[in-house]
N, C-alpha and C positions, 0 to 999 in steps of 0.2 A: 320543622322544615328548614329554618334558617341554620340550625345546628348541623344538619346534614350537608347543606350547601357549603358551609364554612369548612366542615370536615373534608369534603371532596376537593375544595380549592386548596386546602393545606396539603392534601395528598399529592395533587398534581404539581403544586408549586415547589414542594420540598422533597418529596420522595423520589421522583423521577431522576433529578440530577445526581442523587447519591450513587446511582448505579453507573454513571458515565465516568470515564477516565478524564483526568485533567491533562491537556496536551497543549503544546505551543510549537510553532514553527521555529526551527533553528537553522543556522547557516553552516555549521561545522559538525561533523560526526566525531565522536570520541574514539571509536574503533578505527585504526589506520586503514584497514582494507575497505570498510564501508565509506570512509572519507575519500579514498582513492576513486571509488566508483562515483560517488556524488559529485566531487569536484571536477571530475573529468567529463561528466555528461550534463550537469544541471544547466549550464549556460546555453548550450546548443539545444538541448531538449526543450527548455522553457521558452526559447526564442520561437520555437515551432508551435507554441501555445495551443493551437486548435487540435493538435493531434498527439502531442507527447508532453508529459509532465513528470518532472523529478522533484520529489518533496522529501524533506527530512523533518521529522517531528520528534520532540522530546516529550516523554511521558512523565509528567510531574507527580501524578498520583494515579495508581492503577485502579481499574474498575473493581467493584466487589466481585468475588469469585462466585457467589450464589450457587455453590455446589459444582461448579465447573472445575475440570482439571487445569493444571497450569497451561498445557498445550491448547485447550479450548479457550482459555482466557487470553492468551497471547494472540491467537487467531482472531478472536473477537475484537481485541483492541487494534490490531492491524487493519481489519476491515473498517472499524470505526474511524481510524485516522484517514483512510482513503476517502470515506464518505464525507468526512468533515473538511479535509484540506485539499483534496484533489477534485472530486466531483460528487455532487448530490444526485446526479443523473443516474448513477448506479443504484436505482431504488428498487429494483426487482431482486437482484442478488449480486453478491461479491463472493465468488467461490475460490478459495485458496487451498492449494495442496502443498504440504511440506515436501521440499525437494532435498534429497539426501545424497545425490551423486551427480556426476557429469552426465550419466545416461538420462537421469530425470530431466535435467536442464536441456539436453540435446533434443529429447522427445518434445518438450514444450516448445522450443524454438522452431523445430521442424513442423509443428502443427499450427503455427501462427504466422501473421504478417511480419513478425520481427525478423524472420529468416530473409524475407524479400528486402526489408530495410537494411539488414546487415550486409547483404550482397551489393546493393545499389547505392547506399548512402553511408560511406565509412565515417563521415563526420559525427555520426551518432554513437560511435565507439561501442557498438554492441558486442564485438569480439572481446574487447577488454572487459565489458560488463560480465559476459559469460565466463571468462577466465577467472575473474575475481569472485564471482558467485560460487564457482566450483570450489575455490579454496575455502570459502565460508561454510560450505556444506559439512566440512569435517571439524568445524569449531563448535564444541558443545555449548558455548555461551551465546550462540547465534542460531536463529531459525530462519531458513530461506524458504520463501513461498513462491509459487508460480500459479497463475490462475486467470480467471475471467470475471468481468463485471458486465452487468446488463441492466437495461431499463427501457423506458419508452423511447424509441428511436435512438437508442444508445447501445453500443457494444464496445468492449475493450479487453485488452490483454494486460496482465499485471505481473510484475516481478516485485517482490517485497522482501525486506530483511528486518527481523526484529532482533535487535542487539539487547539481550537480556541483562548483561552486565551493566550497561549504561542506560537502559530503558530508552532507547532511540529506535525509531522506525523509519526506514528508507523505503519509499515506494516509487516505482518506475512504471508509468501507465501510458499505454498507447491506445487511444480511443478517438471516436468521432465526436465525443462530448456533446451529444444530442444535436449535432448538425447533420446536414445532408452531404457534407464535404467528404471527398474520398481521401482526405488528408494529404493530397498531393498539391493542393492549392497554396 
């Protein structure tokens, strides 16, 4: 019995982390377009803390593929970075779709609160974000995502970029972050 307990402890202590990516927060993006987005919004977005978060993460070591395609792996690591560095409140789902065109981004913006923010609060520079994301959709070394996160008393809208060439992830999240705030406070 002691052998079984030791074996289980070893499995949980050493096997689980082997599947996770190693990531750290960074303050500058290697890709100039990603950096233009991040540097233009991060101070204003992060000042609004309760509702908006701009995060830039460097992937030091990728997760194991475990039979996943590269697209599935990049999506999983992007979701993991959001869960780790933005909010753990998205504990029910983080659903991301690859956006490949201006039409994809326009549809996402039009279906979210981001459109209202874009019209009423220009300091959040969402027009610039949208324009820069459109240019990134044609770059084969970058994957642009748009989607949603949810959890108990939590909902959010997500824009994310995975820069494959530099292994960096930019996430832009608009959420109530498990508060009852309408994010106007």
